[in-house]
Residue, then its C-alpha position, 0 to 999 in steps of 0.5 A: m879363990a875370989d869372992s863372988a860378992s866382991l865389988q871387983n867383979l861389977h861391970d859397966i851396964i851394957e847397952p844394946a846396939t843403936v838402932g840404925f836409921w835404915p833400914p826403916a820399920q814396916g809402919v814408916w813404910l806404910v806411913l810414907a805409902l799412903v803419904l805418897l798416895w794422898v799426895g798423888v790423888g790430890l795432885v790428880l784432884l787439882w788437875f781435874r779440877r783445873r781442867q774443869n775450870a779452864y773455860r772460866r779462865a779462857g773467858v776471864q781472857e775474852l772478857l779482858k779483851i772486849r773490855l778493852r774495846l769499851d775505850t773505844p770510840d763507839g765501841k760501847i755497843p758492840a763491846v755489849q753485843q759481844l759480852a752478850v755472846l761470850l756469857k752464852r758460850v761461857a753458859l753452854t760450856g759449863f751448863p747442857r746444852e738442851k738446857v741453855a742454847a733456847l734461854s733469851g730474854d728474861s728466862w736468860l738473865a733469870f738463868l744467870d741470877a741462878t746460877m751466881d749467889g748474888g746476881k743481878f742480871t734481872s735488874a738494871p745492869g742486866n737489863l743491858l743485855t737485852a736491850i743490846t740484843y733485841r733492841p741495840s737502837d734503844f741502848p742508852q748512848d748518854g749516861s750508861d756508862r756505870q751501868v756498863d762497867e756494872l754490867f762488865n764488873l757482874a760477868d765477869r763475877w759470874i763467869r768466876q763463881h758460877r755454880s755449874a753443877m747445879p740441877i737447872e729445873h728452876p721454873a724462871f728458866k724453862v723452855e717450852 
């Protein structure tokens, strides 16, 4: 009879079977579902934001077309007039019509300034908009190329950066 304490009875350690990759544990399924949900919600929000800002992209494209008309002979006055119309159209798309449609003159320029950080429509470049709208004959023909360029750059910045979700209860552009 063999001795039970003999070293002959020793065996190697029996390792458990390796855990297979498939099927994953329940926690992995939960994390995967949450990641997919997070990605799906993110894509939907991105799609809504892109649709919401489609008018800005269209406005920038139209602004580029108008800017090309500046290079034509006698194209400065029509281009600035078209810029004034474009700014109003973009504003009507991004803001409530009853708050924006009746704005004109200084209240319109104050609205443009109030809806963008660092807006300068009420200063020299912006005053070209009121001059072209109400007094086209007084529009300065000589030396105003720099002002027109500043106006177009300011308009481009406004189209891209204006805050359309802000409340429009500013005393400078109340319609009475």
